[in-house]
TORKOL-4160 file (C-alpha; in steps of 0.2 Angstrom, whole numbers, padded with zeros to 4 digits, m for minus):
402
<pt num="1" X="m0646" Y="0614" Z="m0301"/>
<pt num="2" X="m0647" Y="0627" Z="m0314"/>
<pt num="3" X="m0639" Y="0625" Z="m0331"/>
<pt num="4" X="m0620" Y="0626" Z="m0331"/>
<pt num="5" X="m0607" Y="0633" Z="m0342"/>
<pt num="6" X="m0595" Y="0621" Z="m0351"/>
<pt num="7" X="m0579" Y="0621" Z="m0340"/>
<pt num="8" X="m0589" Y="0622" Z="m0324"/>
<pt num="9" X="m0600" Y="0607" Z="m0330"/>
<pt num="10" X="m0584" Y="0597" Z="m0334"/>
<pt num="11" X="m0578" Y="0600" Z="m0316"/>
<pt num="12" X="m0595" Y="0595" Z="m0309"/>
<pt num="13" X="m0593" Y="0579" Z="m0318"/>
<pt num="14" X="m0576" Y="0576" Z="m0311"/>
<pt num="15" X="m0582" Y="0579" Z="m0294"/>
<pt num="16" X="m0597" Y="0568" Z="m0296"/>
<pt num="17" X="m0586" Y="0554" Z="m0301"/>
<pt num="18" X="m0575" Y="0557" Z="m0286"/>
<pt num="19" X="m0591" Y="0556" Z="m0275"/>
<pt num="20" X="m0595" Y="0539" Z="m0283"/>
<pt num="21" X="m0578" Y="0532" Z="m0279"/>
<pt num="22" X="m0579" Y="0540" Z="m0261"/>
<pt num="23" X="m0595" Y="0531" Z="m0259"/>
<pt num="24" X="m0587" Y="0514" Z="m0262"/>
<pt num="25" X="m0572" Y="0520" Z="m0251"/>
<pt num="26" X="m0584" Y="0524" Z="m0237"/>
<pt num="27" X="m0594" Y="0508" Z="m0238"/>
<pt num="28" X="m0578" Y="0498" Z="m0238"/>
<pt num="29" X="m0572" Y="0507" Z="m0223"/>
<pt num="30" X="m0589" Y="0504" Z="m0214"/>
<pt num="31" X="m0587" Y="0485" Z="m0218"/>
<pt num="32" X="m0570" Y="0485" Z="m0212"/>
<pt num="33" X="m0576" Y="0491" Z="m0195"/>
<pt num="34" X="m0593" Y="0481" Z="m0194"/>
<pt num="35" X="m0592" Y="0465" Z="m0204"/>
<pt num="36" X="m0574" Y="0461" Z="m0210"/>
<pt num="37" X="m0566" Y="0445" Z="m0203"/>
<pt num="38" X="m0550" Y="0450" Z="m0194"/>
<pt num="39" X="m0538" Y="0441" Z="m0206"/>
<pt num="40" X="m0545" Y="0452" Z="m0220"/>
<pt num="41" X="m0537" Y="0468" Z="m0213"/>
<pt num="42" X="m0521" Y="0469" Z="m0223"/>
<pt num="43" X="m0530" Y="0466" Z="m0240"/>
<pt num="44" X="m0543" Y="0479" Z="m0235"/>
<pt num="45" X="m0530" Y="0491" Z="m0230"/>
<pt num="46" X="m0521" Y="0489" Z="m0247"/>
<pt num="47" X="m0538" Y="0491" Z="m0256"/>
<pt num="48" X="m0542" Y="0507" Z="m0246"/>
<pt num="49" X="m0525" Y="0513" Z="m0250"/>
<pt num="50" X="m0527" Y="0510" Z="m0268"/>
<pt num="51" X="m0544" Y="0520" Z="m0268"/>
<pt num="52" X="m0536" Y="0534" Z="m0258"/>
<pt num="53" X="m0522" Y="0535" Z="m0271"/>
<pt num="54" X="m0534" Y="0536" Z="m0285"/>
<pt num="55" X="m0544" Y="0550" Z="m0277"/>
<pt num="56" X="m0529" Y="0559" Z="m0273"/>
<pt num="57" X="m0523" Y="0558" Z="m0291"/>
<pt num="58" X="m0540" Y="0565" Z="m0297"/>
<pt num="59" X="m0539" Y="0579" Z="m0285"/>
<pt num="60" X="m0521" Y="0584" Z="m0290"/>
<pt num="61" X="m0524" Y="0582" Z="m0309"/>
<pt num="62" X="m0513" Y="0595" Z="m0318"/>
<pt num="63" X="m0527" Y="0601" Z="m0329"/>
<pt num="64" X="m0537" Y="0606" Z="m0314"/>
<pt num="65" X="m0529" Y="0623" Z="m0311"/>
<pt num="66" X="m0533" Y="0629" Z="m0328"/>
<pt num="67" X="m0551" Y="0622" Z="m0328"/>
<pt num="68" X="m0554" Y="0630" Z="m0311"/>
<pt num="69" X="m0547" Y="0647" Z="m0317"/>
<pt num="70" X="m0558" Y="0646" Z="m0333"/>
<pt num="71" X="m0573" Y="0642" Z="m0324"/>
<pt num="72" X="m0571" Y="0657" Z="m0313"/>
<pt num="73" X="m0573" Y="0668" Z="m0328"/>
<pt num="74" X="m0590" Y="0659" Z="m0333"/>
<pt num="75" X="m0607" Y="0666" Z="m0328"/>
<pt num="76" X="m0611" Y="0656" Z="m0313"/>
<pt num="77" X="m0625" Y="0657" Z="m0300"/>
<pt num="78" X="m0620" Y="0661" Z="m0282"/>
<pt num="79" X="m0622" Y="0642" Z="m0277"/>
<pt num="80" X="m0611" Y="0637" Z="m0292"/>
<pt num="81" X="m0598" Y="0650" Z="m0286"/>
<pt num="82" X="m0599" Y="0643" Z="m0269"/>
<pt num="83" X="m0596" Y="0625" Z="m0276"/>
<pt num="84" X="m0582" Y="0631" Z="m0286"/>
<pt num="85" X="m0574" Y="0639" Z="m0271"/>
<pt num="86" X="m0575" Y="0622" Z="m0262"/>
<pt num="87" X="m0567" Y="0613" Z="m0277"/>
<pt num="88" X="m0552" Y="0625" Z="m0276"/>
<pt num="89" X="m0551" Y="0622" Z="m0258"/>
<pt num="90" X="m0550" Y="0603" Z="m0260"/>
<pt num="91" X="m0538" Y="0605" Z="m0274"/>
<pt num="92" X="m0526" Y="0616" Z="m0264"/>
<pt num="93" X="m0526" Y="0605" Z="m0248"/>
<pt num="94" X="m0523" Y="0589" Z="m0259"/>
<pt num="95" X="m0509" Y="0597" Z="m0268"/>
<pt num="96" X="m0500" Y="0601" Z="m0252"/>
<pt num="97" X="m0498" Y="0582" Z="m0250"/>
<pt num="98" X="m0487" Y="0570" Z="m0260"/>
<pt num="99" X="m0495" Y="0553" Z="m0266"/>
<pt num="100" X="m0483" Y="0543" Z="m0255"/>
<pt num="101" X="m0489" Y="0552" Z="m0239"/>
<pt num="102" X="m0508" Y="0548" Z="m0244"/>
<pt num="103" X="m0503" Y="0530" Z="m0246"/>
<pt num="104" X="m0493" Y="0528" Z="m0230"/>
<pt num="105" X="m0507" Y="0538" Z="m0220"/>
<pt num="106" X="m0521" Y="0526" Z="m0226"/>
<pt num="107" X="m0510" Y="0510" Z="m0222"/>
<pt num="108" X="m0504" Y="0516" Z="m0205"/>
<pt num="109" X="m0521" Y="0521" Z="m0199"/>
<pt num="110" X="m0530" Y="0505" Z="m0205"/>
<pt num="111" X="m0517" Y="0495" Z="m0196"/>
<pt num="112" X="m0517" Y="0505" Z="m0180"/>
<pt num="113" X="m0536" Y="0505" Z="m0179"/>
<pt num="114" X="m0537" Y="0487" Z="m0182"/>
<pt num="115" X="m0524" Y="0482" Z="m0169"/>
<pt num="116" X="m0532" Y="0494" Z="m0156"/>
<pt num="117" X="m0548" Y="0484" Z="m0156"/>
<pt num="118" X="m0539" Y="0469" Z="m0147"/>
<pt num="119" X="m0526" Y="0480" Z="m0138"/>
<pt num="120" X="m0539" Y="0491" Z="m0130"/>
<pt num="121" X="m0548" Y="0477" Z="m0120"/>
<pt num="122" X="m0531" Y="0469" Z="m0116"/>
<pt num="123" X="m0525" Y="0486" Z="m0109"/>
<pt num="124" X="m0510" Y="0484" Z="m0121"/>
<pt num="125" X="m0502" Y="0502" Z="m0122"/>
<pt num="126" X="m0485" Y="0495" Z="m0126"/>
<pt num="127" X="m0492" Y="0486" Z="m0141"/>
<pt num="128" X="m0502" Y="0501" Z="m0147"/>
<pt num="129" X="m0487" Y="0512" Z="m0146"/>
<pt num="130" X="m0478" Y="0505" Z="m0160"/>
<pt num="131" X="m0492" Y="0508" Z="m0173"/>
<pt num="132" X="m0497" Y="0525" Z="m0165"/>
<pt num="133" X="m0479" Y="0532" Z="m0167"/>
<pt num="134" X="m0480" Y="0529" Z="m0186"/>
<pt num="135" X="m0498" Y="0537" Z="m0187"/>
<pt num="136" X="m0491" Y="0552" Z="m0177"/>
<pt num="137" X="m0476" Y="0554" Z="m0188"/>
<pt num="138" X="m0486" Y="0554" Z="m0203"/>
<pt num="139" X="m0499" Y="0567" Z="m0195"/>
<pt num="140" X="m0484" Y="0578" Z="m0191"/>
<pt num="141" X="m0478" Y="0577" Z="m0209"/>
<pt num="142" X="m0495" Y="0581" Z="m0215"/>
<pt num="143" X="m0497" Y="0596" Z="m0203"/>
<pt num="144" X="m0480" Y="0603" Z="m0208"/>
<pt num="145" X="m0484" Y="0602" Z="m0227"/>
<pt num="146" X="m0501" Y="0610" Z="m0225"/>
<pt num="147" X="m0493" Y="0623" Z="m0213"/>
<pt num="148" X="m0480" Y="0628" Z="m0226"/>
<pt num="149" X="m0494" Y="0629" Z="m0240"/>
<pt num="150" X="m0506" Y="0639" Z="m0229"/>
<pt num="151" X="m0495" Y="0649" Z="m0218"/>
<pt num="152" X="m0504" Y="0643" Z="m0203"/>
<pt num="153" X="m0497" Y="0635" Z="m0187"/>
<pt num="154" X="m0496" Y="0616" Z="m0189"/>
<pt num="155" X="m0511" Y="0611" Z="m0178"/>
<pt num="156" X="m0521" Y="0625" Z="m0186"/>
<pt num="157" X="m0517" Y="0618" Z="m0203"/>
<pt num="158" X="m0524" Y="0601" Z="m0198"/>
<pt num="159" X="m0539" Y="0608" Z="m0190"/>
<pt num="160" X="m0543" Y="0618" Z="m0205"/>
<pt num="161" X="m0547" Y="0602" Z="m0214"/>
<pt num="162" X="m0561" Y="0598" Z="m0203"/>
<pt num="163" X="m0566" Y="0615" Z="m0196"/>
<pt num="164" X="m0562" Y="0629" Z="m0209"/>
<pt num="165" X="m0556" Y="0645" Z="m0201"/>
<pt num="166" X="m0554" Y="0638" Z="m0183"/>
<pt num="167" X="m0538" Y="0642" Z="m0175"/>
<pt num="168" X="m0529" Y="0636" Z="m0159"/>
<pt num="169" X="m0531" Y="0654" Z="m0153"/>
<pt num="170" X="m0550" Y="0653" Z="m0153"/>
<pt num="171" X="m0550" Y="0636" Z="m0145"/>
<pt num="172" X="m0538" Y="0641" Z="m0132"/>
<pt num="173" X="m0549" Y="0655" Z="m0127"/>
<pt num="174" X="m0565" Y="0645" Z="m0126"/>
<pt num="175" X="m0556" Y="0630" Z="m0117"/>
<pt num="176" X="m0546" Y="0642" Z="m0106"/>
<pt num="177" X="m0563" Y="0649" Z="m0099"/>
<pt num="178" X="m0571" Y="0632" Z="m0098"/>
<pt num="179" X="m0556" Y="0625" Z="m0088"/>
<pt num="180" X="m0558" Y="0638" Z="m0075"/>
<pt num="181" X="m0575" Y="0633" Z="m0069"/>
<pt num="182" X="m0580" Y="0616" Z="m0077"/>
<pt num="183" X="m0570" Y="0605" Z="m0064"/>
<pt num="184" X="m0578" Y="0614" Z="m0050"/>
<pt num="185" X="m0596" Y="0613" Z="m0058"/>
<pt num="186" X="m0594" Y="0594" Z="m0060"/>
<pt num="187" X="m0590" Y="0592" Z="m0041"/>
<pt num="188" X="m0605" Y="0603" Z="m0037"/>
<pt num="189" X="m0617" Y="0594" Z="m0047"/>
<pt num="190" X="m0611" Y="0577" Z="m0042"/>
<pt num="191" X="m0612" Y="0582" Z="m0024"/>
<pt num="192" X="m0630" Y="0589" Z="m0026"/>
<pt num="193" X="m0636" Y="0573" Z="m0035"/>
<pt num="194" X="m0628" Y="0562" Z="m0021"/>
<pt num="195" X="m0638" Y="0572" Z="m0008"/>
<pt num="196" X="m0654" Y="0570" Z="m0019"/>
<pt num="197" X="m0651" Y="0551" Z="m0021"/>
<pt num="198" X="m0649" Y="0549" Z="m0002"/>
<pt num="199" X="m0666" Y="0557" Z="0000"/>
<pt num="200" X="m0674" Y="0548" Z="m0014"/>
<pt num="201" X="m0664" Y="0533" Z="m0020"/>
<pt num="202" X="m0661" Y="0531" Z="m0038"/>
<pt num="203" X="m0667" Y="0514" Z="m0045"/>
<pt num="204" X="m0655" Y="0505" Z="m0056"/>
<pt num="205" X="m0662" Y="0495" Z="m0071"/>
<pt num="206" X="m0661" Y="0477" Z="m0068"/>
<pt num="207" X="m0653" Y="0467" Z="m0082"/>
<pt num="208" X="m0647" Y="0457" Z="m0091"/>
<pt num="209" X="m0654" Y="0466" Z="m0107"/>
<pt num="210" X="m0654" Y="0454" Z="m0122"/>
<pt num="211" X="m0644" Y="0462" Z="m0137"/>
<pt num="212" X="m0658" Y="0457" Z="m0149"/>
<pt num="213" X="m0671" Y="0467" Z="m0138"/>
<pt num="214" X="m0658" Y="0482" Z="m0137"/>
<pt num="215" X="m0656" Y="0482" Z="m0156"/>
<pt num="216" X="m0675" Y="0482" Z="m0159"/>
<pt num="217" X="m0677" Y="0496" Z="m0146"/>
<pt num="218" X="m0663" Y="0506" Z="m0154"/>
<pt num="219" X="m0671" Y="0504" Z="m0172"/>
<pt num="220" X="m0688" Y="0509" Z="m0165"/>
<pt num="221" X="m0680" Y="0525" Z="m0157"/>
<pt num="222" X="m0671" Y="0529" Z="m0173"/>
<pt num="223" X="m0688" Y="0528" Z="m0183"/>
<pt num="224" X="m0696" Y="0539" Z="m0169"/>
<pt num="225" X="m0682" Y="0552" Z="m0173"/>
<pt num="226" X="m0685" Y="0552" Z="m0191"/>
<pt num="227" X="m0671" Y="0541" Z="m0198"/>
<pt num="228" X="m0675" Y="0534" Z="m0215"/>
<pt num="229" X="m0671" Y="0515" Z="m0215"/>
<pt num="230" X="m0673" Y="0515" Z="m0234"/>
<pt num="231" X="m0657" Y="0526" Z="m0235"/>
<pt num="232" X="m0647" Y="0519" Z="m0221"/>
<pt num="233" X="m0645" Y="0505" Z="m0208"/>
<pt num="234" X="m0638" Y="0501" Z="m0190"/>
<pt num="235" X="m0624" Y="0489" Z="m0186"/>
<pt num="236" X="m0611" Y="0485" Z="m0173"/>
<pt num="237" X="m0593" Y="0490" Z="m0171"/>
<pt num="238" X="m0580" Y="0492" Z="m0158"/>
<pt num="239" X="m0582" Y="0511" Z="m0158"/>
<pt num="240" X="m0599" Y="0519" Z="m0163"/>
<pt num="241" X="m0598" Y="0530" Z="m0179"/>
<pt num="242" X="m0609" Y="0536" Z="m0193"/>
<pt num="243" X="m0602" Y="0535" Z="m0211"/>
<pt num="244" X="m0608" Y="0531" Z="m0229"/>
<pt num="245" X="m0616" Y="0544" Z="m0240"/>
<pt num="246" X="m0632" Y="0554" Z="m0238"/>
<pt num="247" X="m0641" Y="0541" Z="m0250"/>
<pt num="248" X="m0634" Y="0526" Z="m0239"/>
<pt num="249" X="m0630" Y="0531" Z="m0221"/>
<pt num="250" X="m0621" Y="0518" Z="m0211"/>
<pt num="251" X="m0623" Y="0519" Z="m0192"/>
<pt num="252" X="m0615" Y="0508" Z="m0179"/>
<pt num="253" X="m0617" Y="0506" Z="m0160"/>
<pt num="254" X="m0611" Y="0494" Z="m0147"/>
<pt num="255" X="m0620" Y="0483" Z="m0135"/>
<pt num="256" X="m0618" Y="0477" Z="m0117"/>
<pt num="257" X="m0630" Y="0465" Z="m0109"/>
<pt num="258" X="m0628" Y="0474" Z="m0092"/>
<pt num="259" X="m0632" Y="0492" Z="m0098"/>
<pt num="260" X="m0644" Y="0497" Z="m0112"/>
<pt num="261" X="m0643" Y="0516" Z="m0109"/>
<pt num="262" X="m0625" Y="0516" Z="m0116"/>
<pt num="263" X="m0630" Y="0509" Z="m0133"/>
<pt num="264" X="m0647" Y="0518" Z="m0133"/>
<pt num="265" X="m0640" Y="0535" Z="m0131"/>
<pt num="266" X="m0625" Y="0531" Z="m0142"/>
<pt num="267" X="m0637" Y="0527" Z="m0155"/>
<pt num="268" X="m0647" Y="0543" Z="m0152"/>
<pt num="269" X="m0631" Y="0552" Z="m0154"/>
<pt num="270" X="m0627" Y="0544" Z="m0171"/>
<pt num="271" X="m0644" Y="0546" Z="m0177"/>
<pt num="272" X="m0641" Y="0565" Z="m0175"/>
<pt num="273" X="m0626" Y="0563" Z="m0187"/>
<pt num="274" X="m0637" Y="0551" Z="m0198"/>
<pt num="275" X="m0651" Y="0564" Z="m0199"/>
<pt num="276" X="m0639" Y="0578" Z="m0204"/>
<pt num="277" X="m0632" Y="0567" Z="m0218"/>
<pt num="278" X="m0649" Y="0562" Z="m0224"/>
<pt num="279" X="m0654" Y="0580" Z="m0225"/>
<pt num="280" X="m0639" Y="0587" Z="m0235"/>
<pt num="281" X="m0645" Y="0596" Z="m0251"/>
<pt num="282" X="m0651" Y="0582" Z="m0263"/>
<pt num="283" X="m0651" Y="0593" Z="m0278"/>
<pt num="284" X="m0632" Y="0595" Z="m0276"/>
<pt num="285" X="m0627" Y="0578" Z="m0271"/>
<pt num="286" X="m0610" Y="0573" Z="m0278"/>
<pt num="287" X="m0604" Y="0591" Z="m0277"/>
<pt num="288" X="m0593" Y="0598" Z="m0263"/>
<pt num="289" X="m0606" Y="0611" Z="m0258"/>
<pt num="290" X="m0617" Y="0597" Z="m0253"/>
<pt num="291" X="m0604" Y="0589" Z="m0241"/>
<pt num="292" X="m0604" Y="0593" Z="m0223"/>
<pt num="293" X="m0591" Y="0607" Z="m0222"/>
<pt num="294" X="m0590" Y="0609" Z="m0203"/>
<pt num="295" X="m0586" Y="0595" Z="m0191"/>
<pt num="296" X="m0591" Y="0606" Z="m0176"/>
<pt num="297" X="m0608" Y="0608" Z="m0184"/>
<pt num="298" X="m0610" Y="0590" Z="m0188"/>
<pt num="299" X="m0606" Y="0586" Z="m0170"/>
<pt num="300" X="m0618" Y="0599" Z="m0164"/>
<pt num="301" X="m0632" Y="0589" Z="m0172"/>
<pt num="302" X="m0627" Y="0573" Z="m0164"/>
<pt num="303" X="m0625" Y="0581" Z="m0147"/>
<pt num="304" X="m0641" Y="0590" Z="m0148"/>
<pt num="305" X="m0650" Y="0574" Z="m0151"/>
<pt num="306" X="m0641" Y="0565" Z="m0137"/>
<pt num="307" X="m0640" Y="0578" Z="m0124"/>
<pt num="308" X="m0654" Y="0590" Z="m0127"/>
<pt num="309" X="m0668" Y="0580" Z="m0136"/>
<pt num="310" X="m0663" Y="0563" Z="m0128"/>
<pt num="311" X="m0664" Y="0569" Z="m0110"/>
<pt num="312" X="m0679" Y="0580" Z="m0113"/>
<pt num="313" X="m0694" Y="0575" Z="m0102"/>
<pt num="314" X="m0705" Y="0574" Z="m0117"/>
<pt num="315" X="m0693" Y="0561" Z="m0125"/>
<pt num="316" X="m0692" Y="0551" Z="m0109"/>
<pt num="317" X="m0711" Y="0550" Z="m0108"/>
<pt num="318" X="m0711" Y="0542" Z="m0125"/>
<pt num="319" X="m0696" Y="0531" Z="m0120"/>
<pt num="320" X="m0703" Y="0523" Z="m0104"/>
<pt num="321" X="m0717" Y="0512" Z="m0112"/>
<pt num="322" X="m0704" Y="0507" Z="m0126"/>
<pt num="323" X="m0692" Y="0501" Z="m0112"/>
<pt num="324" X="m0706" Y="0491" Z="m0104"/>
<pt num="325" X="m0710" Y="0483" Z="m0121"/>
<pt num="326" X="m0692" Y="0479" Z="m0124"/>
<pt num="327" X="m0687" Y="0472" Z="m0107"/>
<pt num="328" X="m0703" Y="0470" Z="m0097"/>
<pt num="329" X="m0710" Y="0482" Z="m0083"/>
<pt num="330" X="m0699" Y="0487" Z="m0069"/>
<pt num="331" X="m0699" Y="0502" Z="m0057"/>
<pt num="332" X="m0683" Y="0509" Z="m0064"/>
<pt num="333" X="m0692" Y="0513" Z="m0080"/>
<pt num="334" X="m0705" Y="0525" Z="m0072"/>
<pt num="335" X="m0702" Y="0542" Z="m0081"/>
<pt num="336" X="m0697" Y="0551" Z="m0066"/>
<pt num="337" X="m0684" Y="0539" Z="m0061"/>
<pt num="338" X="m0678" Y="0537" Z="m0080"/>
<pt num="339" X="m0676" Y="0555" Z="m0081"/>
<pt num="340" X="m0665" Y="0555" Z="m0066"/>
<pt num="341" X="m0655" Y="0541" Z="m0073"/>
<pt num="342" X="m0653" Y="0550" Z="m0090"/>
<pt num="343" X="m0647" Y="0566" Z="m0082"/>
<pt num="344" X="m0636" Y="0559" Z="m0069"/>
<pt num="345" X="m0618" Y="0567" Z="m0069"/>
<pt num="346" X="m0605" Y="0553" Z="m0066"/>
<pt num="347" X="m0587" Y="0556" Z="m0071"/>
<pt num="348" X="m0580" Y="0541" Z="m0081"/>
<pt num="349" X="m0567" Y="0534" Z="m0092"/>
<pt num="350" X="m0576" Y="0535" Z="m0109"/>
<pt num="351" X="m0580" Y="0550" Z="m0119"/>
<pt num="352" X="m0595" Y="0542" Z="m0129"/>
<pt num="353" X="m0603" Y="0537" Z="m0112"/>
<pt num="354" X="m0601" Y="0554" Z="m0104"/>
<pt num="355" X="m0615" Y="0565" Z="m0098"/>
<pt num="356" X="m0619" Y="0583" Z="m0103"/>
<pt num="357" X="m0608" Y="0590" Z="m0089"/>
<pt num="358" X="m0592" Y="0580" Z="m0091"/>
<pt num="359" X="m0592" Y="0577" Z="m0110"/>
<pt num="360" X="m0583" Y="0594" Z="m0113"/>
<pt num="361" X="m0569" Y="0588" Z="m0101"/>
<pt num="362" X="m0565" Y="0573" Z="m0112"/>
<pt num="363" X="m0564" Y="0585" Z="m0127"/>
<pt num="364" X="m0552" Y="0597" Z="m0118"/>
<pt num="365" X="m0541" Y="0583" Z="m0112"/>
<pt num="366" X="m0539" Y="0576" Z="m0130"/>
<pt num="367" X="m0535" Y="0594" Z="m0137"/>
<pt num="368" X="m0522" Y="0597" Z="m0123"/>
<pt num="369" X="m0513" Y="0581" Z="m0128"/>
<pt num="370" X="m0516" Y="0581" Z="m0147"/>
<pt num="371" X="m0510" Y="0599" Z="m0151"/>
<pt num="372" X="m0493" Y="0597" Z="m0142"/>
<pt num="373" X="m0491" Y="0580" Z="m0150"/>
<pt num="374" X="m0493" Y="0587" Z="m0167"/>
<pt num="375" X="m0482" Y="0602" Z="m0164"/>
<pt num="376" X="m0468" Y="0591" Z="m0157"/>
<pt num="377" X="m0469" Y="0598" Z="m0139"/>
<pt num="378" X="m0472" Y="0580" Z="m0132"/>
<pt num="379" X="m0469" Y="0562" Z="m0138"/>
<pt num="380" X="m0481" Y="0547" Z="m0138"/>
<pt num="381" X="m0472" Y="0540" Z="m0123"/>
<pt num="382" X="m0477" Y="0555" Z="m0113"/>
<pt num="383" X="m0496" Y="0552" Z="m0116"/>
<pt num="384" X="m0500" Y="0540" Z="m0101"/>
<pt num="385" X="m0493" Y="0552" Z="m0088"/>
<pt num="386" X="m0502" Y="0567" Z="m0096"/>
<pt num="387" X="m0518" Y="0557" Z="m0098"/>
<pt num="388" X="m0518" Y="0552" Z="m0080"/>
<pt num="389" X="m0514" Y="0570" Z="m0074"/>
<pt num="390" X="m0528" Y="0578" Z="m0084"/>
<pt num="391" X="m0541" Y="0565" Z="m0081"/>
<pt num="392" X="m0538" Y="0568" Z="m0062"/>
<pt num="393" X="m0538" Y="0587" Z="m0064"/>
<pt num="394" X="m0553" Y="0588" Z="m0075"/>
<pt num="395" X="m0564" Y="0574" Z="m0070"/>
<pt num="396" X="m0557" Y="0567" Z="m0053"/>
<pt num="397" X="m0555" Y="0550" Z="m0061"/>
<pt num="398" X="m0539" Y="0539" Z="m0058"/>
<pt num="399" X="m0533" Y="0531" Z="m0074"/>
<pt num="400" X="m0516" Y="0525" Z="m0068"/>
<pt num="401" X="m0511" Y="0509" Z="m0076"/>
<pt num="402" X="m0527" Y="0509" Z="m0086"/>
């Protein structure tokens, strides 16, 4: 980073301090998902709320507008100007939201996600609904405030936080086209693969697959893909994710003894996220310009690892002997059969387990429900019926009562 002028340097120091506090916040969030005992959630939610409040106060400090304006007049490099633009962007977004909303959002989301962990396996939609209503009410309030500030429609204003410049108009155009032909393609591919499997039966791997062996395999594959274990680690959570900071990336997966491919490919996916984070510009760490700006770009890295690299014949050739080492030799691990397993198209309930053909249908389904939820066109009670209808339309999967 080149030498900075006084006001810009002061702003850089403020953002470095916020980065350090965000580091602690992210590790506390990772621990909440991966290690925390269940009875610790209320205390952890309160602690995370305290940190979210502190960071919000720093981003909305009354002295910042004057400092940002002064820094704009200073002789800065192109990279410093880009960093200053991101500082202003964060300041504007934060100032649209009152502190009380930031506090309520953190508490509500922590409580809802924690309860979901037990409600999901219990198929307890009614229990989930109470917490979800509160999360949605806060999200609608946030969308309305951001829309007022930016002049965007409500869902666009929320989306802009994660994908700057993206609009529903653009998404509708892409998904509108995709919706015309994707369901038919899914049917065509599954029918074609069924015919192929009748001619040459697909060999299913024979379990059980010990979790300890699966974990060793996942870590071996992560190293093969270049993940730096001196700057990150792999753990277990209810839903796989990648968090932490570039210097300390925290990845999680989940294991089932009857299916190693789910955890393995989920880990490959998260390794894509982790490698992206570990390769963010180190010279600018602590500054907004070194943060991942586009959620779509981030997800493109994880999906390219999982769907393109992970199902490439060259990767499968490397993987086959690793599977034999982990679980013992069996015919299903032959590269040709393994390749067919990993490219099998099979519509299912779960997005993170989806194949490369059905995966976009899960994204479209969520968008087609979330946007009208945020914009008040439907209510939480409408979700099950809409979910059932769209799962059948897009994937041919019956989710009634599930």
